C-alpha positions in Angstrom: 19.5 -46.9 -9.4 18.3 -45.0 -12.5 19.9 -41.8 -13.7 18.3 -39.4 -16.2 20.4 -37.4 -18.7 19.3 -34.4 -20.8 20.8 -31.9 -23.2 22.1 -29.8 -20.3 24.1 -32.9 -19.2 25.8 -33.1 -22.6 23.3 -34.8 -24.9 22.9 -32.9 -28.3 19.1 -33.2 -28.1 16.4 -34.6 -25.7 14.6 -36.4 -28.6 16.2 -39.9 -28.6 15.8 -42.2 -31.7 17.7 -45.3 -30.8 20.3 -46.6 -28.2 22.9 -49.3 -28.8 25.8 -50.6 -26.7 29.1 -51.6 -28.4 31.5 -54.3 -27.4 33.6 -51.9 -25.2 30.6 -51.0 -23.1 30.1 -47.6 -24.7 26.5 -46.5 -25.3 25.7 -45.0 -28.7 22.6 -42.7 -28.9 20.9 -41.3 -32.0 18.9 -38.1 -31.6 17.3 -35.4 -33.6 20.6 -33.4 -33.5 23.2 -36.0 -34.3 24.9 -39.0 -32.8 26.3 -39.2 -29.2 28.7 -41.6 -27.6 28.2 -42.0 -23.8 30.9 -43.3 -21.4 29.0 -44.9 -18.4 32.2 -44.8 -16.3 32.9 -41.1 -16.7 29.3 -40.0 -17.3 30.5 -38.0 -20.3 29.1 -37.5 -23.8 31.0 -37.0 -27.1 28.7 -35.8 -29.9 29.0 -36.2 -33.7 27.2 -34.2 -36.4 27.1 -34.0 -40.2 30.5 -32.3 -40.0 31.8 -35.7 -38.9 30.4 -37.5 -41.9 26.8 -38.3 -40.7 24.2 -38.6 -43.5 22.0 -36.1 -41.5 21.6 -34.8 -37.9 18.0 -36.2 -37.6 17.8 -39.9 -36.9 14.9 -42.3 -36.9 14.2 -45.3 -34.6 16.1 -47.8 -36.9 19.1 -49.4 -35.4 21.2 -52.6 -35.7 24.3 -54.3 -34.3 25.8 -57.0 -36.5 28.0 -60.0 -35.7 31.2 -58.0 -36.5 30.3 -55.3 -33.9 29.3 -52.8 -36.6 26.6 -50.3 -35.6 23.8 -49.2 -37.9 21.6 -46.1 -37.4 18.9 -45.0 -39.8 18.3 -41.3 -40.5 16.4 -38.9 -42.7 18.9 -39.3 -45.7 19.7 -43.0 -45.3 21.7 -44.7 -42.6 25.2 -44.7 -41.1 27.3 -47.8 -40.5 30.6 -47.8 -38.6 32.9 -49.8 -36.5 33.0 -48.1 -33.1 36.5 -49.4 -32.4 37.7 -47.4 -35.4 36.1 -44.1 -34.2 39.0 -42.4 -32.4 39.3 -38.8 -31.2 42.0 -36.8 -33.0 44.0 -35.1 -30.3 45.0 -31.7 -31.8 45.4 -28.3 -30.1 45.2 -25.9 -33.0 47.1 -22.5 -32.9 45.0 -19.3 -33.0 46.0 -16.2 -35.0 44.6 -12.8 -35.9 43.5 -12.6 -39.5 42.3 -9.1 -40.0 42.1 -5.6 -38.4 39.5 -2.9 -39.1 39.2 0.8 -38.3 35.6 2.1 -38.6 34.6 -1.1 -40.4 37.3 -0.7 -43.0 40.3 -3.0 -43.6 43.6 -1.5 -42.4 46.5 -1.9 -44.8 50.0 -2.6 -43.7 52.2 0.6 -43.7 54.4 0.9 -46.8 57.2 2.8 -45.0 57.9 4.8 -41.8 56.1 7.8 -43.1 52.9 5.9 -43.7 50.4 6.8 -40.9 48.8 3.3 -40.9 48.8 1.9 -37.3 49.5 -1.6 -38.7 53.3 -1.7 -39.3 53.4 -5.4 -40.1 50.8 -8.0 -41.0 48.2 -8.5 -38.3 49.1 -12.2 -37.8 52.7 -11.2 -36.8 51.9 -7.9 -35.0 52.5 -7.9 -31.2 51.4 -4.3 -30.6 49.2 -1.7 -32.3 49.3 2.0 -31.4 46.1 4.0 -31.9 45.1 7.6 -31.3 42.1 8.7 -29.3 40.4 9.5 -32.6 40.3 5.8 -33.6 37.1 5.3 -31.6 35.9 2.1 -33.3 38.1 -0.9 -34.3 37.6 -4.6 -34.9 39.7 -7.8 -35.0 39.1 -11.0 -36.9 40.8 -14.3 -35.8 40.7 -18.0 -36.6 41.8 -21.3 -35.1 44.0 -23.2 -37.6 41.9 -26.3 -37.4 40.1 -27.7 -40.5 37.1 -29.2 -38.6 33.6 -27.9 -39.0 33.1 -24.2 -38.2 30.2 -25.0 -35.8 32.7 -26.9 -33.6 35.0 -24.0 -33.2 34.4 -21.9 -30.1 36.1 -18.7 -29.1 36.4 -16.5 -26.0 38.2 -13.1 -25.5 39.3 -10.9 -22.7 40.8 -7.3 -22.9 43.0 -6.9 -19.9 42.8 -3.4 -18.5 39.1 -3.2 -19.4 37.4 -6.6 -18.9 37.4 -8.5 -15.5 36.4 -11.9 -17.0 36.3 -13.9 -20.3 33.5 -13.3 -22.8 32.3 -16.2 -24.9 31.6 -15.7 -28.6 30.4 -19.1 -29.6 31.6 -19.8 -33.2 31.8 -16.0 -34.0 35.4 -15.1 -34.9 35.3 -11.3 -34.7 34.9 -8.6 -32.1 34.6 -4.8 -32.0 35.5 -2.2 -29.4 34.3 1.5 -29.4 35.3 4.6 -27.4 38.0 3.0 -25.3 39.7 5.4 -22.8 43.4 6.2 -23.6 45.8 3.7 -22.0 47.5 0.3 -22.4 45.5 -2.9 -23.0 46.3 -6.6 -23.8 43.8 -8.5 -25.9 43.7 -12.3 -25.5 41.8 -14.7 -27.7 41.4 -18.5 -26.9 39.6 -21.4 -28.6 38.6 -25.0 -28.1 40.7 -28.0 -29.1 39.4 -31.1 -30.9 38.2 -32.5 -27.5 36.2 -29.3 -27.0 38.4 -28.2 -24.1 39.6 -24.6 -23.9 43.1 -24.5 -25.4 46.1 -23.1 -23.6 47.3 -21.6 -26.9 46.1 -17.9 -27.1 46.5 -15.1 -29.6 47.7 -11.9 -27.9 48.2 -8.4 -29.1 49.0 -5.2 -27.1 46.8 -2.1 -27.7 48.1 1.4 -26.8 45.6 4.3 -27.3 47.3 7.6 -27.1 45.5 10.5 -25.4 44.8 14.0 -26.9 47.5 16.6 -26.3 45.4 18.3 -23.5 45.5 15.0 -21.5 49.2 14.4 -21.8 51.6 15.0 -18.8 53.6 17.7 -20.5 50.6 19.7 -21.4 49.3 19.5 -17.8 52.7 20.6 -16.5 52.9 23.6 -18.9 49.3 24.5 -17.9 50.2 24.3 -14.2 53.2 26.7 -14.7 51.1 29.0 -16.7 48.4 29.2 -14.1 51.0 29.7 -11.3 52.6 32.5 -13.3 49.3 34.3 -13.7 48.5 33.9 -9.9 52.0 35.3 -9.0 51.6 38.2 -11.4 48.1 39.1 -10.1 49.4 38.8 -6.5 52.3 41.3 -7.0 50.0 43.7 -9.0 47.5 43.5 -6.2 50.2 44.1 -3.6 51.4 47.3 -5.4 47.8 48.5 -5.7 47.2 48.0 -1.9 50.4 50.0 -1.0 49.2 53.0 -3.1 45.7 52.7 -1.6 47.2 52.7 1.9 49.0 56.0 1.3 45.9 57.6 -0.1 43.9 56.2 2.9 46.3 57.7 5.4 45.9 61.1 4.0 42.2 60.7 3.9 42.1 59.5 7.5 44.1 62.5 8.7 41.7 64.8 7.0 38.6 63.0 8.2 40.0 62.9 11.8 40.2 66.7 11.9 36.6 67.0 10.5 35.3 64.4 13.1 36.8 66.4 15.9 35.0 69.5 14.8 31.8 67.5 14.3 32.1 65.9 17.7 31.8 69.2 19.5 28.8 70.1 17.5 27.2 66.6 18.1 27.7 66.9 21.9 25.6 70.1 21.8 23.0 68.5 19.7 23.0 65.4 21.9 22.0 67.4 25.0 19.1 68.8 23.1 18.0 65.4 21.9 18.2 64.0 25.4 15.8 66.6 26.6 13.5 65.9 23.6 13.7 62.2 24.4 12.4 62.8 28.0 9.5 64.8 26.7 8.7 62.1 24.1 8.8 59.3 26.7 6.2 61.1 28.8 4.0 61.4 25.7 4.6 57.8 24.7 3.5 56.5 28.1 0.2 58.3 27.8 -0.3 56.9 24.3 0.5 53.3 25.5 -2.0 53.6 28.4 -4.7 54.8 26.0 -3.8 52.0 23.5 -4.1 49.3 26.2 -7.5 50.6 27.2 -8.6 50.4 23.6 -7.2 46.9 23.2 -9.0 45.7 26.3 -12.3 47.1 25.0 -11.7 45.4 21.6 -11.0 42.1 23.4 -14.3 42.4 25.4 -16.2 43.2 22.2 -14.6 40.1 20.4 -15.5 37.9 23.3 -19.1 39.2 23.3 -19.3 38.6 19.6 -18.1 35.0 20.0 -20.7 34.4 22.7 -23.4 35.9 20.5 -22.3 33.6 17.6 -22.3 30.6 19.8 -25.8 31.5 21.2 -27.1 32.0 17.6 -25.7 28.6 16.5 -27.3 26.9 19.6 -30.6 28.6 18.9 -30.5 27.5 15.2 -29.7 23.9 16.3 -32.5 24.1 18.9 -34.9 25.4 16.2 -33.9 22.5 13.9 -34.4 20.0 16.8 -37.8 21.5 17.6 -38.9 21.5 14.0 -37.8 17.9 13.6 -39.5 17.0 16.9 -42.8 18.6 15.9 -42.6 17.1 12.4 -42.3 13.6 14.0 -45.2 14.3 16.4 -47.4 15.7 13.6 -46.5 13.1 11.1 -45.2 9.8 12.5 -47.0 9.9 15.9 -50.3 11.0 14.4 -50.7 8.0 12.1 -50.4 5.2 14.6 -52.5 7.0 17.2 -55.2 7.7 14.6 -55.1 4.1 13.5 -55.3 3.0 17.1 -58.3 5.3 17.8 -60.0 4.1 14.6 -59.5 0.4 15.4 -60.8 0.9 18.9 -63.9 2.8 17.7 -64.5 0.2 15.0 -64.1 -2.7 17.5 -66.5 -1.0 19.9 -69.2 -0.5 17.3 -69.0 -4.0 15.8 -68.1 -6.0 18.9 -71.6 -7.7 19.2 -71.4 -8.9 15.6 -67.8 -10.2 15.6 -66.6 -13.8 16.2 -63.5 -14.7 18.2 -61.2 -14.8 15.1 -62.2 -11.3 14.0 -61.9 -9.9 17.5 -58.3 -11.5 17.7 -57.5 -9.8 14.4 -58.6 -6.4 15.6 -56.7 -6.9 18.8 -53.5 -7.8 16.9 -53.9 -4.7 14.7 -54.3 -2.6 17.9 -51.2 -4.3 19.4 -49.2 -3.4 16.3 -50.2 0.3 16.5 -49.5 0.3 20.2 -46.0 -1.2 19.6 -45.4 1.4 16.9 -46.4 4.2 19.3 -44.2 2.7 22.1 -41.1 2.4 19.9 -41.6 5.9 18.5 -41.9 7.4 22.0 -38.8 5.5 23.2 -36.8 6.6 20.1 -38.0 10.2 20.6 -36.8 10.1 24.2 -33.4 8.7 23.3 -33.1 11.2 20.4 -33.9 14.1 22.7 -31.3 12.7 25.1 -28.6 12.9 22.3 -29.6 16.5 21.5 -29.1 17.6 25.1 -25.9 19.3 26.2 -26.1 17.3 29.4 -25.7 13.9 27.9 -23.8 12.0 30.6 -21.4 9.2 29.6 -21.1 6.7 32.5 -19.0 3.7 31.3 -19.1 0.4 33.2 -18.0 -3.2 32.5 -20.8 -4.9 30.6 -21.3 -8.6 29.8 -22.1 -8.5 26.1 -23.7 -11.9 26.1 -26.2 -11.0 28.9 -27.1 -7.6 27.2 -27.7 -9.2 23.8 -29.8 -12.1 25.3 -31.9 -9.6 27.2 -32.8 -7.7 24.0 -33.5 -11.0 22.1 -35.9 -12.0 24.9 -37.6 -8.6 24.8 -38.0 -9.0 21.0 -39.3 -12.5 21.2 -42.9 -11.5 20.3 -41.8 -9.7 17.0 -39.5 -12.7 16.2 -42.3 -15.2 16.7 -44.8 -13.1 14.8 -42.6 -13.2 11.6 -41.3 -16.7 12.3 -37.7 -15.5 12.3 -34.8 -17.7 13.4 -32.5 -15.7 15.7 -29.1 -17.3 16.4 -26.8 -15.8 19.1 -23.1 -16.8 19.1 -21.9 -14.1 21.5 -19.0 -15.3 23.6 -19.8 -15.2 27.4 -16.2 -14.0 28.0 -16.6 -10.8 25.9 -16.9 -7.7 28.1 -17.1 -4.1 26.9 -16.5 -0.9 28.7 -19.3 1.5 27.8 -22.5 3.3 29.1 -25.1 0.5 29.8 -28.2 2.4 28.8 -26.7 3.8 25.6 -25.4 0.4 24.4 -28.8 -1.2 25.4 -30.5 1.3 23.2 -28.1 0.6 20.3 -28.6 -3.2 20.5 -32.4 -2.8 20.8 -32.6 -0.5 17.7 -30.2 -2.6 15.6 -32.2 -5.8 16.4 -35.5 -4.1 15.8 -34.2 -2.9 12.3 -33.1 -6.4 11.4 -36.6 -7.8 12.4 -38.3 -5.0 10.5 -36.5 -5.5 7.2 -36.2 -9.4 7.3 -39.0 -11.3 5.5 -41.0 -14.0 7.2 -39.0 -17.2 8.0 -35.7 -15.3 7.6 -32.6 -15.6 9.7 -30.9 -13.1 12.1 -27.4 -13.9 13.5 -25.8 -12.0 16.4 -22.1 -12.8 16.9 -19.0 -11.1 18.3 -15.3 -11.1 17.6 -12.4 -9.8 19.7 -9.8 -7.6 18.0 -6.9 -5.6 19.4 -8.4 -3.5 22.3 -11.9 -3.8 20.8 -14.9 -6.1 20.7 -16.8 -6.2 17.4 -20.6 -7.0 17.5 -22.0 -8.2 14.2 -25.8 -8.2 13.6 -26.4 -10.1 10.3 -29.8 -10.7 8.6 -31.2 -12.2 5.4 -33.4 -9.2 4.8 -34.0 -6.8 1.9 -30.4 -5.4 1.9 -29.4 -1.9 0.7 -27.5 -0.4 -2.2 -24.4 1.8 -1.8 -26.6 4.9 -2.4 -29.0 3.9 0.3 -26.1 3.3 2.8 -24.7 6.8 1.9 -28.2 8.4 2.6 -28.3 6.7 6.0 -25.3 8.7 7.1 -27.2 12.0 6.6 -29.3 13.4 9.5 -32.6 13.6 7.5 -32.4 10.1 6.0 -35.5 8.9 4.1 -37.9 6.6 6.0 -38.2 3.0 4.7 -41.0 0.5 5.2 -40.4 -3.0 6.6 -41.2 -6.3 5.0 -44.5 -6.5 6.9 -45.5 -2.8 6.4 -43.6 -1.6 9.6 -42.9 2.1 9.6 -40.3 4.2 11.4 -39.1 7.7 12.0 -35.5 7.2 10.8 -34.3 8.3 14.3 -33.1 4.8 15.3 -29.9 4.7 13.2 -29.1 8.3 14.1 -29.4 7.6 17.8 -27.2 4.5 17.4 -24.5 6.6 15.6 -24.6 9.3 18.3 -24.4 6.8 21.2 -21.7 4.7 19.6 -19.6 7.9 19.0 -20.0 9.0 22.6 -18.8 5.5 23.7 -15.6 5.9 21.5 -16.8 3.2 19.1 -17.5 3.0 15.4 -20.2 1.4 13.1 -19.8 -0.1 9.6 -22.5 -1.3 7.2 -22.0 -4.0 4.6 -25.1 -4.7 2.5 -26.3 -5.6 -1.0 -29.8 -5.5 -2.3 -31.6 -8.8 -1.9 -28.7 -10.4 0.0 -29.2 -9.0 3.5 -27.1 -6.7 5.7 -24.3 -6.9 8.3 -24.1 -4.1 10.9 -20.7 -4.1 12.7 -20.3 -2.2 15.9 -16.8 -1.9 17.4 -16.5 -0.9 21.1 -13.6 -0.8 23.5 
């Protein structure tokens, strides 16, 4: 069993130069910070430094044990040779005394006689008590252990009873300072280490008494208490005399006022009868005013209600006009182009049919099919959009198998997927069921899938997957398409979003995403978009 020892275990330094064992079984270790003697039985170290006669604290790897048992260790300034049996610890517990006392960083001299105001009446080394006033806010002590070993081996600790709860360790510093101590009695204790580096039981003690200012003494507080009590008693009797005089004046005043009140009472009774009659007349007039006021208020309420109805009607008309303008714009702009293209292709095919081969005819038919699909999708989106603009939009939620609904839309989009050679992967869990309006969510899935097909280049990938969260099912439609910037995503949230062209020249009205937002909102869901240009998009739909 191997055990590792480091400086925290007692070694002077972790950098080891050489190791030798003497005849007594003690292990001697040279380090970069002196020489150490290790007792394997007690697991304890005893360290030696230049203060103990070493040529230097830094040792090299040189070592030697001769036939006499002498040990040799080479260092920076030569080498040390010694007989380990002759190296004995000197057991000595040195006394510790105070050597100096300072007030405000100045030495305090011993008082010459009883009239001398110096707080130090005898030498500090003999003093057992020092009395200071509250004005002596900063004082210091110096002390020393009467041991003539090296200073670095001397260690000190102190504790001021009445102020400190524990010992404070100073290292080899032999002075301490206190400032602004509260008035009271204290006992300062100083202790040091003996030659075996154990804390000595011999301590230097000195009592400190800090006298308070006169306004914090007991006699001053007692005099102040008597003075305040005297003032209170004097004020009490003066106030009592004043109250008696006031009572006499008040009695005379009451007597006079009682007579006046009796006379006034008779007059007031007469006036009261007149007031009662006037009050009856006023009540009649007040009732008539209240009735007229109620009629006016009712008329005002009717006028306010009619104004609110007019404002609502105007807002509905403005919304209807905007819907109509949007509808006519789409008919005149987006529906006109594919129909014109469809008509032109049909006329061109009719005129050139006798001169075309099978490949050219198939090309014309494919272009006609594209235009037809464009018109079909536009008409479906217009109908869905018109449905969202209607006040009578009915929300009929039912339990829907998400897997079946997605697979149905993938099947309906198979021609577009095949045309662009897109790989569509569905990882929707068959157990995921949503509670929503079937036709609305069918329209949402169809539009989202159509958008992914439109903006994904040839041979791209589309992934439809689902995740279950707390009380919701999240549907993710992920593609490897063109992607969008943050500015484009922000524009998509607006009603009149700009129209984008797909990777194969597909066009749209911009209604699809607006319809999806409206239908998802009606079904108590939400939609998030995560996209970066050139890296594709992820549309996340969360439904209950």
